[in-house]
Backbone as CSV, one residue per row, in Angstrom:
resi,resn,N_x,N_y,N_z,CA_x,CA_y,CA_z,C_x,C_y,C_z
1,MET,18.140,8.054,-10.622,17.362,9.355,-9.544,17.800,10.695,-9.632
2,SER,17.134,11.489,-9.819,17.454,13.011,-9.608,18.118,13.399,-8.810
3,THR,18.915,13.983,-8.273,19.364,14.388,-7.436,18.638,15.890,-6.961
4,GLU,18.322,16.765,-7.892,17.939,17.614,-8.024,16.394,17.160,-7.051
5,VAL,15.899,16.318,-7.544,14.118,15.864,-7.441,14.450,15.556,-5.873
6,MET,15.500,14.698,-5.412,15.359,13.797,-4.320,15.235,15.522,-3.019
7,GLU,16.441,15.990,-3.476,16.165,17.303,-3.242,15.220,18.325,-2.490
8,GLN,14.443,18.277,-3.871,12.976,18.841,-3.485,12.224,18.160,-2.753
9,ILE,12.247,16.526,-2.572,11.305,15.981,-1.770,11.863,16.217,-0.086
10,LYS,13.164,16.208,-0.278,13.864,16.090,1.086,13.218,17.563,2.050
11,GLN,13.059,18.547,1.225,12.903,19.948,1.242,11.210,19.941,1.633
12,GLN,10.262,19.462,0.900,9.171,18.998,1.174,8.709,18.745,2.403
13,ILE,9.658,17.428,2.968,8.847,16.774,4.059,9.717,17.506,5.333
14,GLU,10.662,18.096,5.004,11.305,18.632,6.055,10.362,20.098,6.307
15,SER,9.976,20.967,5.411,9.169,21.868,5.424,8.080,21.924,5.999
16,ASN,7.268,20.664,5.992,5.832,20.425,6.401,5.667,19.452,7.546
17,ASP,5.115,19.906,8.644,4.942,18.754,9.933,4.157,18.000,9.622
18,ILE,2.796,18.426,8.559,2.119,17.447,8.054,1.580,17.169,6.819
19,LEU,2.361,15.947,5.787,2.675,15.978,3.971,1.875,15.001,3.704
20,LEU,0.870,15.365,2.906,0.411,13.707,2.454,0.903,14.158,0.283
21,TYR,1.588,12.817,0.188,1.684,13.003,-1.337,0.608,11.711,-1.470
22,MET,-0.191,12.606,-2.473,-1.422,11.938,-3.255,-1.715,12.005,-4.803
23,LYS,-2.235,11.398,-5.061,-2.781,11.612,-6.497,-4.565,12.640,-6.420
24,GLY,-3.804,13.658,-6.993,-5.206,14.646,-6.947,-4.820,15.606,-5.899
25,SER,-6.228,16.162,-5.566,-6.524,17.188,-3.896,-6.948,16.616,-3.436
26,PRO,-6.911,17.097,-1.710,-7.960,16.695,-1.102,-9.681,16.938,-1.476
27,LYS,-9.718,17.827,-2.244,-10.923,18.753,-3.008,-11.281,17.803,-3.960
28,LEU,-10.520,17.341,-4.638,-10.366,16.672,-5.891,-9.621,15.273,-5.912
29,PRO,-9.486,14.300,-5.062,-8.979,13.104,-5.223,-9.044,12.404,-6.748
30,GLN,-7.934,12.167,-7.207,-8.068,11.062,-8.369,-7.918,9.829,-8.165
31,CYS,-7.972,9.073,-6.603,-7.934,7.870,-6.335,-8.863,7.341,-5.511
32,GLY,-9.145,6.144,-4.848,-9.823,5.698,-4.031,-8.672,5.919,-2.529
33,PHE,-7.904,5.835,-3.007,-7.024,5.443,-1.473,-6.545,6.945,-1.263
34,SER,-6.342,7.556,-2.126,-5.902,9.338,-1.833,-7.379,10.077,-1.059
35,SER,-8.554,9.287,-1.911,-9.832,10.400,-0.948,-10.075,9.502,0.196
36,ARG,-9.473,8.306,0.348,-9.834,8.018,1.835,-9.013,8.646,2.640
37,ALA,-7.540,8.986,2.637,-6.314,9.334,2.980,-6.939,10.508,3.397
38,SER,-7.176,11.557,2.510,-7.158,13.017,2.661,-8.458,13.130,3.654
39,GLN,-9.189,12.267,3.478,-10.787,12.282,4.482,-10.465,12.211,5.537
40,VAL,-9.696,11.252,5.883,-9.242,11.156,7.035,-8.299,12.028,8.027
41,LEU,-7.342,12.761,7.108,-6.591,13.986,7.651,-7.338,14.782,7.822
42,MET,-8.660,15.389,6.954,-9.617,16.341,6.956,-10.157,16.125,8.411
43,ALA,-10.638,14.899,8.841,-11.353,14.447,9.289,-10.567,15.135,11.317
44,CYS,-9.646,14.756,11.069,-8.562,15.375,12.334,-8.742,16.375,12.418
45,GLY,-8.779,17.651,11.866,-8.945,19.174,12.268,-8.003,20.016,12.121
46,GLU,-6.668,19.447,11.509,-5.663,20.198,11.378,-5.388,20.377,9.951
47,ARG,-4.804,21.509,9.933,-3.982,21.845,8.294,-3.103,21.272,7.924
48,PHE,-3.222,20.536,6.819,-1.793,19.680,6.169,-1.966,20.018,4.603
49,ALA,-0.268,19.889,4.423,0.104,20.172,3.171,-0.110,18.816,2.471
50,PHE,-0.352,19.112,0.942,-0.035,17.990,-0.190,0.613,17.922,-0.953
51,VAL,1.037,17.363,-1.965,1.756,17.277,-3.063,0.905,16.445,-4.245
52,ASP,0.587,16.969,-5.233,-0.301,16.300,-6.437,0.909,15.343,-7.244
53,ILE,1.251,14.142,-6.639,1.953,13.754,-7.572,1.534,13.346,-9.211
54,LEU,0.119,13.452,-9.144,-0.116,13.323,-11.029,0.315,14.453,-11.726
55,ALA,0.343,16.104,-11.080,0.754,17.100,-11.613,2.780,17.434,-11.470
56,HIS,3.171,16.329,-10.494,4.582,15.884,-10.645,5.269,14.896,-10.981
57,PRO,5.463,14.546,-12.322,5.657,12.906,-12.446,7.210,12.522,-11.963
58,GLU,7.547,13.771,-12.005,9.032,13.909,-11.429,9.526,13.194,-9.909
59,ILE,8.073,13.596,-9.372,8.094,13.406,-7.996,7.662,11.876,-7.561
60,ARG,6.340,11.790,-8.402,5.981,10.349,-8.187,6.980,9.206,-8.781
61,GLN,7.724,9.631,-9.425,8.710,8.900,-9.953,9.853,8.121,-9.069
62,ASN,10.471,9.452,-8.448,11.542,9.778,-7.341,11.238,8.818,-5.885
63,LEU,10.174,9.680,-5.326,9.562,9.524,-4.147,9.629,7.960,-3.564
64,PRO,8.873,7.171,-4.245,8.652,5.715,-3.888,10.595,5.159,-3.599
65,LYS,11.377,5.657,-4.101,13.319,5.598,-3.925,13.540,5.561,-2.540
66,TYR,12.977,7.558,-2.521,13.587,7.925,-1.050,12.695,7.749,-0.179
67,ALA,11.721,7.137,-0.384,10.875,6.429,1.250,10.596,5.208,0.717
68,ASN,11.499,4.582,0.152,11.395,2.845,0.415,10.025,2.500,0.854
69,TRP,8.834,2.873,-0.119,7.634,2.832,-0.055,6.880,3.015,-1.578
70,PRO,6.110,1.708,-1.790,6.332,1.609,-3.404,4.938,2.482,-3.920
71,THR,4.105,2.735,-2.744,2.620,3.287,-3.368,2.230,4.539,-2.791
72,PHE,1.010,5.119,-3.367,0.604,6.453,-3.049,-0.872,5.923,-2.515
73,PRO,-1.226,7.160,-1.679,-0.382,7.981,-0.669,0.621,7.655,0.150
74,GLN,1.245,8.776,0.189,2.230,8.447,1.257,1.976,9.644,2.601
75,LEU,1.846,9.670,3.719,1.642,10.577,4.451,2.878,10.585,5.620
76,TRP,3.700,11.671,5.558,4.949,12.058,6.255,4.305,13.245,7.406
77,ILE,4.996,12.680,8.861,4.452,13.584,9.748,5.998,13.753,10.826
78,LYS,6.346,14.825,10.956,7.528,15.578,11.137,8.614,14.670,10.971
79,GLY,8.760,14.806,9.111,9.996,14.096,8.619,9.420,12.574,8.446
80,GLU,8.750,11.926,9.243,8.699,10.189,9.344,7.562,10.101,8.645
81,LEU,8.155,8.902,7.835,6.753,8.198,6.993,5.940,7.590,7.463
82,VAL,4.675,7.962,7.644,3.688,6.823,8.441,3.107,5.950,7.649
83,GLY,2.999,6.142,6.227,2.638,4.762,5.212,1.252,5.303,4.680
84,GLY,0.463,4.280,4.079,-0.408,4.712,3.102,-1.563,4.595,3.466
85,SER,-2.643,4.218,2.611,-4.163,4.507,2.788,-4.381,3.603,3.858
86,ASP,-4.193,2.355,3.996,-4.880,1.709,5.205,-4.028,1.367,6.370
87,ILE,-2.704,2.393,6.240,-2.167,2.739,7.675,-3.046,3.561,8.303
88,ILE,-3.132,4.545,7.362,-3.713,5.862,8.023,-4.921,5.656,8.377
89,ILE,-5.659,4.709,7.393,-7.383,4.656,8.471,-7.044,3.750,9.276
90,GLU,-6.147,2.859,9.543,-5.924,2.026,10.735,-5.768,2.598,12.146
91,LEU,-4.957,3.543,11.735,-4.146,4.143,12.866,-5.547,5.318,13.221
92,TYR,-6.444,6.031,12.201,-7.514,6.913,12.556,-8.291,5.677,13.584
93,GLU,-8.796,4.829,13.220,-10.016,4.128,13.902,-9.132,4.033,15.138
94,LYS,-7.949,3.700,15.735,-7.210,3.423,16.996,-7.474,4.630,17.575
95,GLY,-7.432,5.932,17.225,-7.371,7.241,17.553,-5.699,7.696,17.827
96,GLU,-4.985,6.797,17.258,-3.621,7.364,17.161,-3.265,8.332,15.864
97,LEU,-3.881,8.468,15.093,-3.389,9.424,13.720,-3.553,11.027,14.526
98,GLN,-4.819,10.972,15.193,-5.283,12.113,15.432,-4.525,13.019,16.785
99,THR,-3.887,11.537,17.624,-2.652,12.256,18.766,-1.446,12.343,17.887
100,MET,-1.056,11.899,16.988,-0.014,12.119,15.880,-0.175,13.297,15.225
101,ILE,-1.057,13.438,14.925,-1.458,15.138,14.285,-1.470,16.195,15.371
102,LYS,-2.259,16.075,16.482,-1.797,16.783,17.118,-0.677,17.177,18.190
103,GLU,-0.065,16.177,18.103,1.647,16.482,18.430,2.113,17.272,17.825
104,ALA,2.028,16.899,16.170,2.471,17.579,15.333,2.669,19.269,15.360
105,VAL,1.353,19.273,15.415,0.853,20.530,15.074,1.128,21.478,16.720
106,GLY,1.286,20.760,17.985,1.762,21.254,19.221,2.869,21.789,19.172
107,ASN,3.820,20.909,18.747,5.067,21.232,18.439,5.392,22.381,17.502
108,ALA,4.984,22.269,16.615,4.888,23.791,15.940,4.600,24.727,16.351
109,ASP,3.609,24.762,17.350,2.972,26.022,17.889,4.358,26.205,19.106
110,GLU,4.894,25.478,19.803,5.569,25.686,20.484,6.946,26.258,19.820
111,ALA,7.045,25.839,18.832,8.408,26.102,18.420,8.464,27.568,17.868
112,ALA,6.828,28.178,17.633,6.954,29.631,16.723,6.661,30.766,18.020
113,GLU,6.979,30.357,19.676,6.652,30.870,20.526,8.041,31.487,21.177
């Protein structure tokens, strides 16, 4: 486990209120799970950061250890791991993801004032 990579992951998570680790990008996802996760996030109507783990093999290798979560995509909101594709979709269908996203963005707006 690379300390530098772990620090990079920690920094990415702390620096972005909404962060999706995925295969590919929201416009060009490289797997069905990443595609569905990014579509659901986009449907929430707020900007979010993403990291293409295929372009960053060191992050792909170390993130499951950091997060104690073995699969991708991984959604992080305000420094907390929300989960993978199935959890993201389930939260969206219940209307809970939209609330989580709005609160994360709302808190960011308040902090900026």
